[in-house]
C-alpha positions in Angstrom: 103.8 93.8 114.6 105.7 96.1 116.5 105.0 99.8 116.0 108.2 101.8 116.2 108.4 105.0 118.1 108.7 107.1 114.9 105.3 105.6 113.9 103.9 106.6 117.1 105.3 110.1 116.9 104.1 110.5 113.4 100.6 109.6 114.3 100.7 111.9 117.3 102.0 114.8 115.2 99.2 114.1 112.6 96.6 114.1 115.2 98.0 117.2 117.0 97.9 119.1 113.5 94.3 118.0 112.8 93.3 119.1 116.3 95.1 122.5 115.9 93.5 123.1 112.5 90.3 122.1 113.9 89.9 119.5 111.2 89.5 116.9 114.0 87.8 118.0 117.2 88.7 116.8 120.7 85.7 114.6 121.0 86.3 112.9 117.7 90.0 112.3 118.7 89.0 110.7 122.0 86.5 108.5 120.3 89.1 107.4 117.7 91.6 106.7 120.5 89.0 104.6 122.4 88.2 102.7 119.3 91.8 101.9 118.7 92.2 100.7 122.4 89.1 98.5 122.1 90.1 97.1 118.7 93.5 96.2 120.0 91.9 94.0 122.7 89.3 92.4 120.5 89.5 89.3 118.3 90.1 91.5 115.3 93.6 92.6 116.5 95.4 89.7 114.7 93.8 90.6 111.3 94.5 94.3 111.8 98.1 93.7 112.7 98.5 91.4 109.8 97.1 94.0 107.4 99.4 96.7 108.7 102.4 94.4 108.6 101.8 93.6 105.0 101.2 97.3 104.2 104.5 98.2 105.9 106.3 95.5 104.0 104.8 96.7 100.6 105.7 100.3 101.3 109.3 99.2 102.3 109.6 97.1 99.1 108.3 100.1 97.1 110.8 102.4 98.7 113.7 100.0 97.9 112.6 99.7 94.4 112.3 103.4 93.9 115.5 104.5 95.8 
């Protein structure tokens, strides 16, 4: 699965808003980033990528059926 730039920007904006509103503290954001990094290099990465690929396809199909 290739994450587009817009997906990366969206997650960065959400994280920035959560940090700004203090809903997510800096320590929690760093731990979540480290977890994502370590998950990407683990054996679980293909399963996680498959899940998000199928989720993206389902959302795209839902968008096409609604619009």
